[in-house]
Structures are given as structure tokens and as C-alpha cells.
C-alpha positions as CSV (number, residue, x, y, z in Angstrom):
1,M,16.0,8.5,-13.8
2,S,14.4,6.4,-11.1
3,N,12.2,7.8,-8.3
4,I,15.1,7.2,-5.9
5,D,17.5,9.0,-8.1
6,Q,15.1,11.9,-8.4
7,A,14.6,12.1,-4.6
8,V,18.4,12.1,-4.1
9,A,18.8,14.8,-6.7
10,L,16.2,16.9,-5.0
11,I,18.0,16.5,-1.6
12,A,21.3,17.6,-3.3
13,T,19.6,20.6,-5.0
14,L,18.1,21.8,-1.7
15,A,21.4,21.4,0.1
16,A,23.2,23.5,-2.5
17,L,20.8,26.5,-2.4
18,D,22.1,29.6,-0.8
19,T,20.3,31.6,1.9
20,D,20.5,35.0,0.2
21,G,17.5,37.0,-0.5
22,T,15.3,39.8,0.8
23,D,12.9,39.1,3.7
24,P,9.9,38.8,1.4
25,E,11.8,36.3,-0.8
26,L,12.9,34.3,2.3
27,I,9.3,34.3,3.5
28,D,8.1,33.0,0.1
29,E,10.8,30.3,0.1
30,I,9.8,29.3,3.6
31,T,6.2,29.0,2.4
32,A,7.3,26.9,-0.6
33,L,9.4,24.6,1.6
34,E,6.4,24.1,3.9
35,Q,4.4,23.1,0.8
36,L,7.2,20.8,-0.2
37,K,7.2,19.1,3.3
38,T,3.5,18.5,2.9
39,A,4.0,17.0,-0.6
40,I,6.8,14.8,0.7
41,S,4.7,13.5,3.6
42,A,1.9,12.7,1.2
43,R,4.3,10.9,-1.1
44,Q,5.7,8.9,1.8
45,A,2.2,7.9,2.9
46,R,1.3,6.7,-0.6
47,I,4.6,4.7,-0.9
48,T,4.1,3.2,2.6
49,D,0.5,2.2,1.6
50,A,1.7,0.6,-1.7
51,F,4.3,-1.3,0.2
52,A,1.8,-2.6,2.8
53,V,-0.6,-3.6,0.1
54,S,2.2,-5.5,-1.7
55,Q,3.2,-7.2,1.5
56,R,-0.3,-8.3,2.3
57,A,-0.9,-9.6,-1.2
58,T,2.4,-11.6,-1.0
59,L,1.3,-13.0,2.4
60,I,-2.1,-14.0,1.2
61,Q,-0.6,-15.8,-1.8
62,T,1.9,-17.6,0.4
63,V,-0.8,-18.7,2.9
64,N,-3.1,-19.8,0.0
65,R,-0.3,-21.9,-1.5
66,S,0.9,-23.5,1.7
67,T,-2.4,-24.3,3.5
68,P,-3.7,-27.8,2.7
69,A,-7.2,-28.2,1.5
70,A,-9.9,-29.0,4.0
71,P,-12.1,-32.1,3.7
72,C,-15.2,-31.3,1.8
73,A,-18.6,-31.1,3.3
74,P,-21.3,-33.4,1.9
75,R,-22.8,-31.9,-1.3
76,S,-26.2,-31.5,0.3
77,R,-24.6,-28.8,2.6
78,W,-23.1,-26.8,-0.3
79,P,-24.6,-23.4,-0.9
80,A,-26.9,-23.2,-3.9
81,G,-25.1,-22.8,-7.2
82,T,-21.7,-23.9,-5.8
83,A,-19.7,-25.8,-8.4
84,Q,-17.0,-27.1,-6.2
85,C,-16.5,-28.0,-2.6
86,P,-16.6,-24.9,-0.3
87,G,-14.5,-26.4,2.5
88,P,-14.1,-24.4,5.7
89,I,-10.6,-23.3,4.7
90,A,-11.8,-22.1,1.3
91,Q,-14.6,-20.2,2.9
92,G,-12.2,-18.7,5.4
93,R,-9.8,-17.7,2.7
94,R,-12.6,-15.9,0.8
95,K,-13.7,-14.1,3.9
96,H,-10.1,-13.1,4.8
97,A,-9.5,-11.8,1.2
98,Q,-12.8,-9.9,1.3
99,D,-11.9,-8.3,4.7
100,Y,-8.5,-7.2,3.2
101,E,-10.2,-5.7,0.2
102,V,-12.7,-3.8,2.3
103,R,-9.8,-2.4,4.5
104,L,-7.8,-1.4,1.3
105,Q,-10.8,0.6,0.0
106,H,-10.9,2.8,3.1
């Protein structure tokens, strides 16, 4: 059963519950439903974050594939230990990717 099917089943189960019970039982159920609302909000936040991360990754891949390479600076201006041309676009891409990683960690 998929996550969506489970969520739909939970909605159906809750809709079918009766409202009978003693006052203490009703209070306990209200408490449980408040905890359920909190859990649902937390789940929604995690799913929203996962979707946003996926969309950013797709965007970065698309930009990286569609942006033409920049002309290379003379080798004398390459940072020490650099094995290939660190053009301004490549440097910008690395910086952009690092910025996203930093934001994703917080």
C-alpha cells in the first residue's frame, strides 16, 4: 500500500468513527487527535522539504547541462592543484551548489 493509499485510508477511518463515549474517553480522543494533527503537520513539512530538495536538484542539473562552458583563464591564473580550467561559470556553479548544500543542512 502506497503512502497516498495509507493517508486516504486514515481519512476514511477517521470519518467513520462514531462520537460515542464517556467524557473522559472523549477528552482522551481529543488529546490523541491533537497529537495526530501535530504528526500530520510534521509529515507534511518533511514531504514539502523533500519535494523542494528534489526540485532544486533538478533545476541545478538542468542549468548545468544547458549553460555553455566559459572561456578558460590562462593556466598561470589557475588555483594551485587545479587539473582543469576553472572558468568563471564552473566556479560559479561550484559556489551555487555549495550554497544550496549549506542551506539544505540547516
